[in-house]
N, C-alpha and C positions, 0 to 999 in steps of 0.2 A: 600613266594614269590608271585609276582603278577601273576594273572591268564591270563591277557591280556597284550600284548605288548604296548608300548607307541605309541599313534597315532598322537601326535603333537597337536598343537592348531590352530584353525581356527579363524583368526582375522577379516577378511573382509567379513564375510558372512551376517552380518546384514545390512539392507538398511533402511534409514530414509524416512519418508513421504515427498512428495513435499510440497512446501510452498503456492501454490495457490495464487500467487500475481497477480496484474493487475487491470484493470478497470472493475468494476462489474456492474455499471450502465452507459450506454452510453449517449451521448448528445441527449437531447430531451425526455429522459425517465422520468417517474414520480417517485418521491422519497417520502417516508413517513418518519416521525421522527425516527431516529435510523438506517435507511437503510445505509448499507456500500456502498460507491461510489467507492473508490480506496483503494486497499491494496498495500503498497509499503514499501521499505526499504529506509529510508531517505525521505526528503521532495522534491522529484522530481516535484510533483504537489502540489501547495499550496492551502490552504483553503480560500474561498471567503465568500460571503454572505450566511448566514444560513448553514454553514459547519463548523464542528469542527474537531480537530486533536486528535486521540487517542494516547496512550503512545507508540505504535509501529508504529506511523506515518500513521495510517489508517485514511482516511477521511470519515466522516459520516454526514448525514443530521440531522438537528435539527428542521426542519419545513417541511410542505407539499409543494410540488412544482415540477417544471421541472428542470432537471440537464442541466447546460450549461457550456461549457469549453471556456476559452478565454486566451489570452496571455497578460502579463503586463510587461512593461519595468521597470527595477529596477536597482538602482545603488548600488554596493557593497561597503563595508567599504574602499576599496582601490580606489574608485572613478570610477571603470570600470562599464560600462553599460551592462546589460544583460537582456534577456527576460526569463520570467518564466511562466509556465502554471498555471492557476488558475481555480478552479471549484466553481461554484455558484449553489444554489438552489433558483429559483425565482418563 
């Protein structure tokens, strides 16, 4: 026989770590090559000059310079016009 009674199972006791998303380098700050500028889910902010996109849509610098954000008008494949944020390293 079992020496202890059944206590049941606890399913929701573990907690995952936060994702730490968002803008890491603001407008006007200096960036070195490889510096992470934005961590995001999906391409809410697009890559501009001297900026590349990682496999999880992280934007990072590929050259030395200052970070600058701007908006760009873009037409979607349906013909609708929209504005997108773009980040550059100049």
